[in-house]
N, C-alpha and C positions, 0 to 999 in steps of 0.2 A: 504493500500500500504506500509506504514511504517512497519507494522507487517511482511509482506511478505519479505521485504528487510532484516529485522533482522533475519528471519529464514534462508535466503540465506547466510548471513554472518556467521551463525553458521554451516550450512551444508557443505559449500564449503571447509573450512579447514579440517572438519572431513572426507570428501570424499578423499581429497588429502592424509591425514594421513593413511586412510585405504588402498588405492590403492598402496601405497609404500610398503605394507607388502606382496604383491602378485607378484611373479615372473613369467613372461611368456617366456622370451627368454634365461635366464641363464640356466646352467646345473650344475650338481654336479659330482665330480670325486674324486677318491682316489686311490693311489697305494702303496702297502706295500711289504716289504721284507718277503717272505714266510718262511725264515729261523727263524726269531725271532719276526715277527710282527711289526717291526719298520715302521713308516709311512714315506715314502719317499717324498710324495707330496699329497696335498689334497686341494680341493676348494668346499665349501658348503657341506662338507661331512657329517655334522650332521643335515642338514636340512631335514625335512620330505618330503617324496616322495611316489608316488604310484609305487609299484614294478612291475606291469604287470607280464609277464611270468617268471621273475626272481624268483617269488614265487615258481616255480617248483623245484628250488634248495633246498628249505626247505622241500618240499614234498619228494624229494629224500633223504635228510638227515634223515628224520624220517623213511623212508623205509630202508635205510642202517642200522639204529639202530635195526630195526626188524629182518633184515637178520643176523646181528651179534649176536643177542640174540636167533637165531634159531626159531623165531616165524613164519617165512616163509622161503622159499627157492627159489632160482632163477628159478627152473624148475617147481615150483607149478603153477597151473593155477587158474585164477580168472574169475568169470562170470560177464559180463557186465550188469548192471542194466539199466532200462529205463531212469533213471536220467543221468547216464553216457552217454548213447547213444544220448541223446538230447543235449549234449554240443555243442556250436557253434565252428566254425573253430578258430584255427587250430585243426584238428582231423584226426584220422585214418579212421573214418567211421565205427566204431564198431556197430553191431546191438545188440539189447536187447537179452540177453541170450548167446551171443557169448563169447567164451573163449579166454583168452590171457595169456601167461606166464608172471610171474613177470619180467623176464629178458627182454622180448620184450616190456613190458610196460615202463621199465626204459629207454630203448633205444629210444622208441617213444617220451618220454618227452625230452630227450637230443637232438635228431637229428631233430625231427619234431615239437616239442613243442605241442604235442597232448593233447588236453583238455580232451577227452574222456578217454584216458589211465590214465591221472592223477586222475580222479575221480574213476576209477576202483581200483587203488592202495589205494586211500583214504578210500573207502568203504570196501575194503578187510581188512584193518588194523583197521579202526575205527568204522565199522558198518554203519556209515553215514558220509557224507562229513563234516557235522557240528561238529560231535565229533572229527573227524580227525583235523579240524582247531583249536580246543581247544588244542589238543596235539602239533600242530605246534607252537602255541603261547607260550605254556608252555616251549617247547624245546628252542625256540628262547630266552626267558628270562634267561634260565639256561646257555645259551652260552654267555650271556652278550649283547644280542640284545634288549636293554631296550626300544627303540623307534620303535619297530616293533610289528605289530599285524596282525593276519591272520584270514580271514573269509571264505576262500575257498582254494582248493588245486591247482587251475589253474592259478590264477593271473587275472582272468576276473574282470572287474571293480566292485569295492565295496567301498563305501565311507569310511568304517572303516578300510580297508586294507592298511596299511602304513608301511614304513620302511625308512631307510636312507642309503646312500652310505657306511657310517661307519659300520652299522650293517650288510650289505651284504658282506662287506670285511671280517668281523668276520666269517660269515656263510661259505664263500668260503674257508677261511683259516682252520677253524675247520673241514670242510668236507674233505679237503685234508689231514689233519693230522690224523683224527680219523678213516678214512676208506681207507687206502692205497690199499686194495684189490678191492674196488669198484670205487675209484676215476678215474682210467683209462677209464671208460665208457664215461666220459665227453669229451674225445678226439676222439670219434667215428666219422668217416666221412660218414658212411652210415650203414644201417642194412637191413637184408632180412626180408620181411613180406609178407606172402602168395605168395611166389615165386617172389616177386618184390623187387628190390634193391631201397630203399628210401635213397636219399642223404641228408646229413645234410645241414641246412640253414645257419649255423654260418660261415660267410666268414672269420672272423678273425682266427678261428681255422683251417680253410682250407688253409690259405695262409701265415700267419705270421710265420717267422722263429722261431722255438723252441716253437710254441704254443702248449699248452697241452689240452686246451678245456675250457669249462664252458657253458654259457647260454646267449641267446638273449631274449629281451622282448619288447613289444610295446602295448600301448593303447593311445587313444587321450589324456587322462589325464596325463599319465606318459611321453609321448614322446618315443623316441627310446633308450632303455636301453641295457647294456651289462656288463657281468662279464667275465673276461678273465684271464688266467694264462699262463705263458710262462717261459722257461728256456733257458739261453744262458751262455756259459762259466762258468758253475757251479753256476750261480746265478738264483734263481727262484723268480718271481714276481707275484703278484695278483693285478689286476686292476678292478675298477668298474666305469662305466659311466652311469649317469642317465639324461634323458632329452634331448637327441639329437633331433634336429628339423627334421632331415632326417636320413634314415638308413646309407647312406654313411658318414654322419657327425659323428655318434657315433663310427663307425669304425676308422675314422680319429683321433678322440679324443683319442681313445685307442692306436692307433699306435704311436701317438705323445708322449703319456705318457710313453709307454713301451720303445720307442727309447731313450728318455731323461733319463729315469731311468737306463737303461742298460749302457748308456754312462756317468753316474754319473754327469749329468748336473744340477740336483736339489740340492739346498742347504739343508742340513740336517734340518729337522723340530724339532728334539729332542723328537718327540712324539712316543708313542707306541699304537697300536690298542687297547690294553687291558686297558690302563690308560688314554687315551685322553678324555677330557670332551665332553659329548654329551647331555648336558642339554637343549639346545635351539633348539628343533626340529621344532617348529613353525607350519605353515600351509602348506600342500602340494600344490604346484602350479598346475593349470590346464595348461599343457604345450603347447598343439596344438589347433588350431582353428577348428578342425573337430568336428562333432556332431551338433545337432540342437539347443543347448542352449549355448550361449556364457558365459564366466566367468563374474560375476557381483558381486562386493564387497557388494552390498546392497541386494542381493538376495541369499537365501540359498535353497538348495534342490538338486535334482538329475535329470539329463537328462533321462527321462523315456524310451527313445528309445535306447540310447547307455549306459545307466546305469552309466554315468560319473558324478562325483560330480561337482557342480557349486561353492560351497563355504562351508567350513567346520570349525565350531568353534572348536578350539583345546580343550577347556574345556569339550566339549561333549564326548571326547574320554573316560572319566571315566564312561559313561553310557553304554559302549559297552560290549557285550558278557557276561552278568551276568549269562546266562545259555547257554548251547551249542545248544539245539534244538530250531530252529526258533529264533536265537539270535537277529536278527534285529528287531523283533516285540517287544523286551523288551527295545529298546532305547526310551527314553522320547522324543516325537516329539517336545515338547517345547524347549528342549535343542538344537535342530537342527534349528528350524525356528524362534525363538525369542531371545534366550539368547546369543547374540554375546559377546565374551570376547576378548578384544584386546590382541594380542600375547605378547606385552611388559609387560602386567600385570601378566603374568605367570612366576614365578620365577624358578619353578622346573617342570620337566616333569610330566604329569599326566598319569599314567599307568592304563590300564583297569583292572577291577577286574574279574578274570577268575574263574569260578567254575570248580573244577577238576572233570573230568568225566573219569572213568577208561576205557581206550581203550580196544578194543577187541584184546586180546593177541593171541588168536588162530583163525586166520582168516580162514573163510571157503574157502577151496580150493577143486577143483575137478580135477582129472586126466583127460587128454584129451581122450575121448572115440575113439574107432576105427571108429565108424560110428555115424552119427546123429549130427555132429557139424553144427550149424547154418551158412548158407552162407550169405555173405554180399550182399547188394543191387547191388553193383558194385565192380569189382576188382580194380577199379581206386581209390586210396586214395584221400580224400578231405583235403585240407589244405590251409592256407594262411601263408605267412612269418610273423614271429614275431621278 
């Protein structure tokens, strides 16, 4: 009995210490001046988070790079693989073998957050989605997104796919500055696909005065996310919100930030997005209670139904993505299941080692034939709001 009491006296303080490291109700946000990158306001902006469908902004950034380099063209067509067709909602409902233009795939990502279209782009440029994810991570680090790592082109849950509000603000800012010819696509309110007008799901872009666009995202692990940009009276702002508990809450967070920033209500932080410290990324929170496995500081692993992480040792990030093909099989299971390392013991961020794999620079494209194009199962698109 005395032994049991001693064990409890040791475990209880340890449990309290561990649980304080995981956030369930907080959110992260940042807003910057798009003219110079100055940080107007931020909260938890350098804390690690799951990006959800905000991942697709990186997918689009890499696509825009390929367009700018003339590796592909807007009216080229890409063929849907069986892997792309099997992607879960949100999706257009593309069938295996069906063709889609690069332009329509871009618009499908922005307006409908279509996972099947994202994979079509990834495979068209990288040969495989895994290869493309390596390129995404490589590009992110070149942009200064040092706490971001990508495992797929969609943002579907993956325990190693992480980012921060700081990094996503850099991504949005660099996308805006580097691709002025393609950036306006983010403001699209709808697009025509197979004779149907599909309306955008981003309510901020549709309703906020001066909104220019960007992207929504949602998973149980991330909560409700949003990147937005807007211009008023010659002033352009970029905002990021991660971890809204509801969809309306994320929009309200963004509206409040934008309104306060345009009204100059924030005290200057003196920070710039390029130079602010982002060393303490920590552990991504599991934000919402949906899914079959609740977050548990003493249990590590993945919800096998929803593929949502339960708890992730930060140190294990170094084991990620040592090769592109079947990258997850190369992660040391012991690093996930046994070797917990307390976040406070990590002085500097641990970045994954990425093996460079040359992407497919000449994507296979096929011109739309006059006959014989595969018909979809249904003319009604399949999607869920993200």
